[in-house]
N, C-alpha and C positions, 0 to 999 in steps of 0.2 A: 502180201507177203508174210514169209516164215514168223511161225512165231514163235519168241522165246522162251515160251513159255507155256504151256497144256492146259488147258480148258478144266481138265483133274486137278491140277497144284491148283488154280484160281480158284476153284470150287470148295476146296481144301483150307486154302489159306483162309477164304470166306465161311465157311460154315456153311455154305450149300448145300441141302442134298439132292435136292432136286433136279430136275434139267426143264423147268420152266421158266430159270433166267437164261440161260443158256446165251442165246442170241448178243441178251445186253452182256452178259462177261466177255465173252466174244469182241464185241465191238471195244471196249474198253481195255480189253488184253490189248489191240490190235494198238486202238490212239495211245495208249503208257505209250507200248514198245515204242509207236513214233518220236515221241517226246524225250524217252530216256535217250535214245540211237543219236537222235538231232544235237542235243542236251552235250553226250559224251562224247556224239564223231566218231561214233563207229557202229557195224554193224549190228545186232543184236538176233542169237541161236540161240539153242539149245544146251549148247555152251562156255553160252556165256561166262563170265566172273559170277559169283554170285551177290557178291553187289550192284549189280545191274540188272539183274533177274529180280533181283529184292526192292528192288526201285520201281520195276514196272508193277509187281504184287502192290505195292504202297499204293501206288499211283490210282490204279486201279481199284483197288477197296477203298481208298480216299471217294472214288466217283462214283462209287458203287455206295454206299455208307451215307452222300451228300451228295445225293444227283438233283437238289434243286438247290445249292448252294452253287452252282455256278465250276469252272474249271477249276481244278485241282493246280495248287503253285508245285513246280520245282520243290520246291525250298525243303517242302514235307522230306525229299531225298535226296538235298545238296550236296550231305556230308557224302555219299554211299557215292553220288558223280562224279568226286571232285578230281578225284585220282586217276580218270581214267578220260579225259574231260582231254580234247588235245590240243598244241601249244599254236594258239591263234594266232596270224602275223598279221 
């Protein structure tokens, strides 16, 4: 899956300066992107709207910082996602 965010963007957002956690960050970006794309009903790209990209960053950051707490809730980013959700029939 193409990433809506680069690893460099995620590292900067999280203030991770070394590459020792790159594999984990990449996994978290992929997982967060899949959740945001699924919740919003759209495919994400590097030119997706900022609120959707920020949602990916927030979910990835929460998962990174709270690794032992379980899966982050979409409630963390719901205000960012709502305008982009496709109408469900």
